[in-house]
TORPA-227444 format. One record per residue: x, y negated, z negated of N, C-alpha, C in turn; residue in one letter; residue number from 1. Coordinates in Angstrom, 1 decimal. Atoms other than C-alpha are relative to their C-alpha. Last residue first. Example, Ala and Ser with C-alpha at 12.3 -4.5 7.8 and 13.67 -1.06 7.14 Angstrom:
<kenus>
(kenu (-0.9,1.1,0.0),(13.7,1.1,-7.1),(-0.8,-1.1,-0.8),"s",2)
(kenu (0.9,1.2,0.0),(12.3,4.5,-7.8),(0.9,-1.2,0.0),"a",1)
</kenus>
This chain:
<kenus>
(kenu (0.8,1.4,0.6),(98.4,-112.7,-64.0),(0.8,-0.9,-0.2),"c",172)
(kenu (-0.3,0.8,1.0),(100.1,-109.2,-62.2),(-1.5,-1.8,-0.4),"s",171)
(kenu (0.7,1.5,-1.3),(97.8,-107.1,-59.8),(1.7,-0.4,-1.6),"r",170)
(kenu (0.1,0.7,1.1),(99.3,-102.9,-60.4),(0.1,-1.6,0.3),"t",169)
(kenu (0.4,0.5,-0.3),(98.5,-99.9,-58.2),(0.3,-1.4,-1.1),"t",168)
(kenu (0.4,1.2,0.6),(98.5,-97.2,-59.1),(0.4,-1.4,0.6),"w",167)
(kenu (-1.1,0.4,0.6),(99.5,-94.0,-56.4),(-0.8,-0.9,-1.0),"r",166)
(kenu (-0.2,-1.5,0.9),(97.6,-91.8,-53.7),(0.7,-1.0,-1.7),"r",165)
(kenu (-1.4,0.2,-0.7),(98.1,-95.0,-51.0),(0.6,1.0,-1.3),"r",164)
(kenu (-0.3,-0.1,-1.2),(94.0,-94.4,-50.4),(1.7,0.5,0.0),"a",163)
(kenu (1.0,-1.4,-0.1),(92.4,-93.6,-53.7),(1.0,0.4,1.8),"a",162)
(kenu (0.2,0.5,-2.0),(94.6,-96.8,-55.3),(0.1,1.2,0.8),"s",161)
(kenu (0.0,-1.2,-0.7),(93.9,-95.9,-58.9),(-0.2,-1.1,1.7),"w",160)
(kenu (1.1,-0.4,-0.4),(94.1,-99.5,-60.6),(0.8,1.0,1.0),"c",159)
(kenu (0.2,-0.7,-0.9),(96.0,-102.0,-62.9),(-1.3,0.6,0.5),"e",158)
(kenu (0.8,-1.6,-0.4),(94.8,-104.5,-64.0),(1.0,0.2,0.9),"s",157)
(kenu (-0.7,-0.4,-0.7),(96.4,-108.1,-65.4),(-0.9,0.8,0.5),"w",156)
(kenu (-0.9,-1.4,0.2),(95.3,-110.2,-67.5),(0.4,0.0,0.7),"g",155)
(kenu (-1.3,0.1,0.5),(93.1,-113.9,-68.1),(1.8,1.9,-0.4),"g",154)
(kenu (-0.2,-0.9,1.6),(90.1,-111.9,-67.4),(1.2,-0.8,-0.5),"a",153)
(kenu (1.7,1.0,0.8),(89.1,-114.7,-64.2),(0.1,0.7,-1.6),"d",152)
(kenu (0.4,1.6,0.1),(93.1,-114.3,-63.0),(-1.8,-0.3,-1.0),"l",151)
(kenu (-1.3,0.0,1.0),(92.1,-110.0,-63.3),(0.2,-1.1,-0.1),"s",150)
(kenu (0.4,0.6,0.7),(89.0,-111.3,-61.1),(0.8,0.8,-1.1),"a",149)
(kenu (0.1,1.2,0.2),(90.9,-112.3,-58.4),(-0.8,-0.1,-1.3),"a",148)
(kenu (-0.9,0.1,0.7),(93.1,-109.0,-58.7),(-0.6,-1.3,0.1),"a",147)
(kenu (-0.9,0.0,0.9),(89.9,-107.1,-58.4),(1.6,-0.8,-0.6),"i",146)
(kenu (1.8,1.0,1.3),(87.7,-109.1,-55.8),(1.2,0.3,-1.6),"a",145)
(kenu (0.4,1.4,0.3),(91.6,-109.2,-53.6),(-0.8,0.1,-1.6),"e",144)
(kenu (-1.2,0.2,0.5),(92.1,-105.0,-53.9),(0.0,-1.6,-0.9),"l",143)
(kenu (0.6,-1.1,1.5),(88.6,-104.0,-53.0),(1.3,-0.8,-0.5),"l",142)
(kenu (1.2,0.9,1.0),(89.5,-106.5,-49.8),(-0.3,0.4,-1.2),"m",141)
(kenu (-0.1,0.8,0.4),(92.6,-104.7,-49.5),(-1.0,-0.6,-0.6),"a",140)
(kenu (-0.9,0.2,0.4),(91.1,-101.5,-49.0),(0.7,-1.1,-1.2),"e",139)
(kenu (-1.7,-0.4,0.3),(89.0,-102.5,-47.0),(0.5,0.2,-1.8),"s",138)
(kenu (-1.1,1.0,1.2),(85.5,-103.0,-47.4),(1.0,1.0,-0.4),"v",137)
(kenu (-0.1,1.3,-0.9),(83.3,-102.0,-44.5),(1.0,-0.7,-0.9),"h",136)
(kenu (-1.3,-0.4,-1.2),(82.7,-98.8,-45.5),(0.4,-0.5,0.8),"h",135)
(kenu (0.7,0.8,-0.9),(81.3,-99.4,-48.6),(1.6,-0.2,1.0),"s",134)
(kenu (1.1,-0.8,-1.0),(81.7,-96.2,-50.9),(0.1,-0.7,1.2),"c",133)
(kenu (0.8,0.1,-1.2),(84.5,-98.2,-53.3),(-0.7,0.7,0.7),"s",132)
(kenu (0.3,-0.7,-1.2),(86.4,-97.3,-56.5),(-1.4,-1.0,1.2),"c",131)
(kenu (0.8,0.1,-1.0),(87.8,-98.5,-59.2),(-0.6,0.5,1.3),"s",130)
(kenu (-0.3,-0.9,-1.0),(89.9,-97.0,-62.4),(-1.8,-0.4,1.7),"v",129)
(kenu (1.6,0.3,-1.1),(90.5,-99.2,-64.6),(0.4,1.0,1.2),"l",128)
(kenu (0.8,-0.5,-1.1),(92.9,-98.1,-67.0),(-0.4,-0.5,0.8),"r",127)
(kenu (0.2,-1.0,-0.5),(94.4,-99.4,-70.7),(0.1,0.5,2.3),"g",126)
(kenu (-0.5,-1.1,-0.6),(97.6,-101.3,-70.8),(-1.2,1.2,-0.3),"g",125)
(kenu (-2.0,1.1,-0.4),(96.0,-104.4,-73.5),(0.9,2.5,0.4),"p",124)
(kenu (-1.3,0.3,1.1),(92.3,-102.6,-73.8),(1.3,-0.6,0.3),"e",123)
(kenu (-1.1,-0.7,0.5),(89.3,-102.9,-71.1),(1.7,0.1,-1.5),"l",122)
(kenu (0.2,-1.7,0.6),(86.4,-104.0,-71.9),(1.1,0.5,-0.2),"l",121)
(kenu (0.1,1.3,0.8),(87.3,-108.4,-69.8),(-0.8,1.7,-1.5),"e",120)
(kenu (-1.3,0.9,0.4),(88.7,-105.9,-67.3),(-0.4,-0.8,-1.6),"l",119)
(kenu (-1.0,-1.0,1.0),(85.2,-104.4,-67.4),(1.1,-0.4,0.4),"a",118)
(kenu (0.4,-1.0,1.1),(82.9,-106.8,-66.4),(0.7,0.5,-0.7),"r",117)
(kenu (-0.6,1.3,1.3),(85.6,-108.8,-64.5),(-0.2,0.6,-0.7),"l",116)
(kenu (-1.4,0.1,-0.5),(85.8,-105.3,-62.0),(0.3,-1.3,-1.4),"n",115)
(kenu (0.0,-1.1,0.9),(81.6,-105.3,-61.8),(1.5,0.1,-0.5),"i",114)
(kenu (1.4,-0.2,0.8),(81.6,-109.4,-60.6),(-0.1,1.0,-0.8),"e",113)
(kenu (-0.9,0.7,1.8),(84.9,-109.0,-58.9),(-0.8,-0.2,-0.9),"k",112)
(kenu (-1.3,-0.6,1.2),(82.9,-106.3,-57.1),(0.7,-0.7,-0.4),"y",111)
(kenu (0.2,-1.1,0.4),(79.7,-108.3,-56.2),(1.4,1.5,-0.9),"g",110)
(kenu (0.5,1.0,1.8),(80.9,-111.4,-55.0),(0.4,1.3,-1.0),"r",109)
(kenu (-0.1,1.2,0.6),(82.6,-109.1,-52.2),(0.1,-0.8,-1.6),"a",108)
(kenu (-0.8,-1.8,0.2),(79.8,-107.1,-51.2),(1.2,-0.6,-1.0),"a",107)
(kenu (0.1,0.0,1.2),(78.5,-110.7,-51.0),(0.1,1.4,-0.8),"g",106)
(kenu (0.2,1.1,1.2),(81.0,-111.6,-48.7),(-1.1,0.5,-1.6),"e",105)
(kenu (-1.4,-0.1,0.7),(80.9,-108.5,-47.1),(0.6,-0.6,-0.7),"l",104)
(kenu (0.1,0.4,2.3),(77.0,-107.8,-46.9),(1.7,-0.2,-0.3),"n",103)
(kenu (1.0,2.0,-0.1),(76.6,-109.2,-42.4),(0.4,-0.4,-1.9),"e",102)
(kenu (-1.3,0.7,0.4),(79.6,-105.7,-42.6),(-1.1,-2.1,0.2),"r",101)
(kenu (-0.4,0.1,-0.4),(77.1,-103.5,-43.2),(0.8,-1.5,0.1),"s",100)
(kenu (0.3,-0.1,-1.2),(76.5,-101.3,-45.9),(-0.2,-0.7,2.1),"k",99)
(kenu (-0.1,0.4,-1.6),(78.1,-103.8,-47.9),(-0.7,1.1,0.8),"a",98)
(kenu (0.6,0.8,0.9),(77.4,-102.8,-52.3),(-0.4,-0.8,2.1),"f",97)
(kenu (-0.3,1.1,-0.8),(77.9,-99.8,-51.9),(-1.0,-0.9,-0.2),"a",96)
(kenu (0.4,-0.2,-1.8),(77.3,-97.3,-54.5),(0.3,-1.3,0.4),"p",95)
(kenu (1.9,0.8,-0.6),(79.0,-98.4,-57.3),(-0.4,0.8,0.7),"p",94)
(kenu (0.7,-1.4,-0.6),(82.0,-95.9,-59.3),(-1.0,-0.1,0.9),"d",93)
(kenu (0.2,0.4,-1.0),(84.5,-97.9,-61.7),(-0.9,0.5,1.4),"l",92)
(kenu (0.7,-0.3,-1.1),(85.6,-96.0,-64.3),(-1.0,-1.2,0.9),"v",91)
(kenu (1.7,0.4,-1.2),(87.1,-97.3,-67.2),(0.0,0.6,1.2),"i",90)
(kenu (0.5,-0.5,-1.1),(89.8,-96.2,-70.0),(-1.0,0.1,1.2),"t",89)
(kenu (-0.9,0.3,-0.3),(91.1,-97.7,-73.2),(0.2,0.2,1.9),"s",88)
(kenu (-0.5,-1.9,-0.1),(88.5,-98.0,-74.3),(1.2,-1.2,0.2),"y",87)
(kenu (-1.3,0.2,-0.9),(87.1,-102.0,-75.4),(0.0,1.2,-0.2),"r",86)
(kenu (-0.2,-1.9,0.0),(83.6,-102.6,-78.0),(1.5,-0.3,0.8),"r",85)
(kenu (-1.0,0.1,-0.2),(82.7,-106.4,-78.8),(1.6,1.5,0.7),"g",84)
(kenu (0.4,-0.4,1.9),(79.2,-106.5,-79.8),(1.8,0.8,0.3),"s",83)
(kenu (0.7,0.9,1.1),(79.0,-109.3,-76.9),(0.0,1.1,-0.8),"a",82)
(kenu (-0.6,1.2,0.1),(81.0,-107.4,-74.1),(-1.0,-0.7,-1.8),"k",81)
(kenu (-0.9,-0.3,0.7),(79.1,-104.3,-74.9),(1.0,-0.6,0.0),"l",80)
(kenu (0.2,-0.8,2.0),(75.9,-105.5,-74.1),(1.7,0.0,-0.7),"g",79)
(kenu (-0.4,1.1,0.5),(77.5,-107.6,-70.3),(-0.1,0.3,-1.5),"n",78)
(kenu (-1.3,0.4,0.4),(78.3,-103.6,-69.7),(0.2,-1.5,0.3),"l",77)
(kenu (-0.6,-0.7,0.5),(75.2,-102.4,-69.6),(1.4,-1.2,-1.0),"f",76)
(kenu (0.5,0.6,1.8),(73.5,-105.7,-68.4),(0.7,1.2,-1.0),"d",75)
(kenu (0.0,1.8,0.2),(75.7,-104.7,-65.2),(-1.1,-0.7,-0.9),"f",74)
(kenu (-1.3,0.2,0.2),(75.0,-101.2,-65.3),(0.5,-1.3,-0.6),"v",73)
(kenu (-1.4,0.6,-1.1),(72.1,-101.0,-65.3),(0.6,-0.3,-0.6),"n",72)
(kenu (0.7,1.4,-0.3),(70.6,-98.3,-68.2),(0.9,-0.1,1.3),"a",71)
(kenu (0.8,0.8,-1.1),(70.3,-94.7,-68.7),(-0.6,-1.0,0.3),"e",70)
(kenu (0.7,1.1,0.1),(73.5,-93.5,-71.1),(-1.3,-0.6,1.5),"r",69)
(kenu (0.6,0.3,-2.1),(75.0,-90.1,-70.2),(-1.0,-0.8,-1.2),"f",68)
(kenu (1.6,0.6,0.0),(77.5,-89.2,-73.6),(-0.8,-1.0,0.7),"e",67)
(kenu (0.4,0.9,-0.9),(80.2,-86.9,-73.0),(-1.1,-0.7,-0.3),"v",66)
(kenu (-0.7,2.2,0.2),(82.6,-85.6,-75.4),(-1.3,-1.0,0.2),"n",65)
(kenu (1.7,0.4,1.2),(80.5,-81.7,-75.7),(0.3,-1.5,-0.4),"g",64)
(kenu (-0.5,1.1,0.9),(81.6,-80.2,-73.2),(-0.9,-0.8,-1.2),"i",63)
(kenu (-0.6,-0.1,2.0),(80.9,-76.4,-72.8),(0.8,-1.7,-0.4),"g",62)
(kenu (-1.5,0.1,0.3),(80.8,-76.7,-68.6),(0.6,0.0,-1.1),"n",61)
(kenu (-0.7,-0.7,-1.5),(77.3,-75.7,-67.8),(1.0,0.2,-0.3),"a",60)
(kenu (-0.1,-1.1,0.3),(76.5,-78.3,-70.6),(0.0,1.5,1.3),"a",59)
(kenu (-0.9,-0.2,1.8),(78.1,-81.0,-69.2),(-0.4,1.3,-0.4),"r",58)
(kenu (-1.9,-0.3,-0.9),(76.8,-80.3,-65.2),(1.2,0.3,-1.6),"n",57)
(kenu (-0.2,-1.6,-0.9),(72.9,-80.0,-66.8),(1.5,0.2,0.6),"r",56)
(kenu (0.4,-1.0,1.1),(73.7,-83.4,-68.5),(-0.4,1.4,-0.2),"q",55)
(kenu (-0.6,-0.5,1.0),(74.4,-84.6,-65.1),(0.4,0.9,-0.8),"a",54)
(kenu (-1.3,-1.0,-1.0),(71.9,-83.4,-63.5),(0.9,0.1,-0.9),"l",53)
(kenu (0.6,-1.1,0.3),(69.4,-85.3,-66.0),(0.7,1.2,0.8),"d",52)
(kenu (-0.1,0.1,1.4),(71.2,-88.6,-65.1),(0.4,2.2,-1.3),"l",51)
(kenu (-0.7,-0.2,-0.2),(70.5,-88.1,-61.6),(0.7,0.0,-0.9),"a",50)
(kenu (-0.5,-2.0,-0.1),(67.1,-87.4,-62.6),(1.3,-0.1,0.6),"p",49)
(kenu (0.2,-1.2,0.7),(67.4,-90.5,-64.6),(0.0,1.4,1.0),"a",48)
(kenu (0.8,-0.7,-0.7),(69.2,-93.4,-62.1),(-0.8,1.6,-1.0),"s",47)
(kenu (1.3,0.3,-0.4),(70.4,-96.0,-63.7),(-1.2,0.1,0.9),"s",46)
(kenu (1.6,0.2,-1.9),(72.9,-94.4,-64.2),(-0.3,-0.6,-0.5),"d",45)
(kenu (1.5,0.7,-0.2),(76.0,-95.1,-67.6),(-0.6,0.1,1.6),"v",44)
(kenu (-0.2,0.1,-1.0),(79.0,-92.1,-68.9),(-1.8,-1.0,0.6),"a",43)
(kenu (2.0,0.7,-0.1),(79.9,-92.8,-72.2),(0.0,-0.3,1.1),"e",42)
(kenu (-0.1,0.5,-1.1),(83.8,-91.0,-72.6),(-1.9,0.1,-0.1),"v",41)
(kenu (0.9,0.2,-0.6),(85.2,-89.9,-75.9),(-0.2,-0.3,0.2),"s",40)
(kenu (1.3,0.0,1.4),(88.0,-88.7,-77.2),(-0.8,0.4,-0.1),"e",39)
(kenu (0.4,1.2,0.8),(90.1,-88.6,-73.5),(-1.2,0.6,-1.2),"c",38)
(kenu (-0.7,0.2,0.0),(91.6,-86.0,-71.8),(-0.1,-1.2,-1.1),"k",37)
(kenu (-1.4,-1.2,-0.3),(89.8,-83.0,-70.6),(1.3,-0.6,-1.1),"a",36)
(kenu (0.4,-0.6,2.2),(86.5,-85.9,-71.5),(0.8,1.3,0.0),"a",35)
(kenu (-0.6,0.5,0.8),(87.6,-87.6,-68.2),(0.3,1.3,-1.2),"l",34)
(kenu (-1.5,-0.4,-0.5),(87.2,-84.8,-65.6),(0.8,-1.3,-0.8),"h",33)
(kenu (-0.7,-1.6,0.3),(83.3,-84.8,-66.9),(1.6,0.1,-0.4),"l",32)
(kenu (0.6,-0.1,1.8),(82.3,-88.4,-66.8),(1.3,1.4,-0.3),"a",31)
(kenu (-1.5,0.7,0.5),(84.4,-88.7,-63.1),(-0.2,-0.3,-2.1),"f",30)
(kenu (-1.2,-0.5,-0.6),(81.9,-85.7,-62.0),(0.8,-0.8,-0.2),"g",29)
(kenu (-0.7,-0.2,0.4),(78.6,-87.5,-63.6),(1.6,1.0,0.3),"g",28)
(kenu (0.2,-1.7,0.6),(76.0,-86.7,-61.9),(0.8,0.3,-1.0),"t",27)
(kenu (0.3,-0.7,-0.1),(76.0,-90.4,-61.2),(-0.6,1.9,-0.2),"c",26)
(kenu (-0.2,-0.7,-0.4),(78.5,-92.1,-63.0),(-0.6,1.1,0.7),"t",25)
(kenu (0.9,-0.8,-0.3),(77.5,-95.4,-62.7),(0.5,1.7,0.7),"f",24)
(kenu (0.7,0.3,0.0),(80.4,-96.7,-65.0),(-1.1,0.6,1.7),"c",23)
(kenu (0.2,-0.5,-1.7),(82.5,-94.1,-66.6),(-1.4,-0.3,0.1),"d",22)
(kenu (0.8,0.7,-0.1),(83.3,-95.5,-70.0),(-0.2,0.3,1.9),"l",21)
(kenu (0.4,0.0,-1.6),(86.1,-93.7,-71.4),(-1.2,-0.3,-0.1),"a",20)
(kenu (0.6,0.2,-0.6),(88.1,-93.9,-75.2),(-0.3,0.0,1.8),"r",19)
(kenu (1.2,-0.2,1.2),(91.1,-92.3,-75.8),(-1.3,-0.3,0.8),"g",18)
(kenu (-0.7,-0.6,1.9),(93.5,-91.3,-73.0),(-1.5,-1.0,0.0),"r",17)
(kenu (1.1,0.9,1.3),(92.5,-91.2,-69.0),(0.8,0.8,-1.3),"a",16)
(kenu (-0.6,1.4,0.4),(96.0,-90.8,-66.4),(-1.6,-0.8,-1.1),"y",15)
(kenu (-2.0,-0.5,0.2),(95.9,-87.4,-65.4),(0.1,-1.7,-0.4),"r",14)
(kenu (0.5,-1.4,1.1),(91.6,-87.2,-65.4),(1.9,-0.5,-0.1),"a",13)
(kenu (0.5,1.1,0.9),(91.7,-90.4,-63.2),(0.4,1.1,-0.9),"a",12)
(kenu (-0.5,1.0,0.7),(93.6,-88.5,-60.9),(0.0,-1.1,-1.0),"a",11)
(kenu (-1.3,-0.7,1.0),(91.7,-85.2,-61.2),(1.2,-1.0,0.1),"l",10)
(kenu (0.1,-0.6,1.3),(88.6,-87.3,-60.4),(0.9,0.8,-1.1),"y",9)
(kenu (0.2,1.4,0.6),(90.2,-89.3,-57.1),(-0.5,0.1,-2.0),"n",8)
(kenu (-1.0,0.7,0.0),(90.7,-86.2,-55.6),(0.1,-1.2,-1.1),"e",7)
(kenu (-0.2,-0.5,0.9),(86.9,-84.8,-55.9),(1.9,-0.3,-0.2),"r",6)
(kenu (-0.9,0.6,0.6),(86.1,-87.7,-54.7),(0.9,0.2,-1.4),"q",5)
(kenu (-1.3,0.6,-0.1),(85.1,-87.1,-51.2),(0.9,-0.7,-0.6),"d",4)
(kenu (-0.8,-0.3,0.2),(83.0,-83.7,-52.5),(0.8,-0.9,0.3),"l",3)
(kenu (-0.1,0.3,-1.5),(80.6,-85.5,-54.0),(1.3,0.2,0.2),"f",2)
(kenu (-1.5,0.8,0.2),(79.5,-83.7,-57.4),(-0.1,-0.6,1.6),"m",1)
</kenus>
């Protein structure tokens, strides 16, 4: 469990409902917190060792409505779009896309792309929780990427702002 996300786990769970998707779940922190509020949670990560720990965390907490999947999240989201599946709650907590200032442009593209893929799977009125652990990516830059993705998706987005401890809504 990443201690820097503890408050965000609780905030996300407060607003979670319906079917949830946790992308880049790692050890399952968001997924396990969402489970109490959601009918089901799909949690995806590309790391088998992390997912093994996530499954042990699920068992230790007696949680039965979380399913872990090992997959490349970008590819997995594309497959979900093709299948027409939708979710009420989606969490994106990817690894750092910008490990230095030189990577900011690529990081912005990556955050826009991953948020676009998630927004295309979000049912009307759903909630998107989008995180960034990239030290060089500001909250404003992340929100700009989400807004651009929302425009491309043809809709709106409502995102949890950890820095502001509130939801931020972007209309298109």
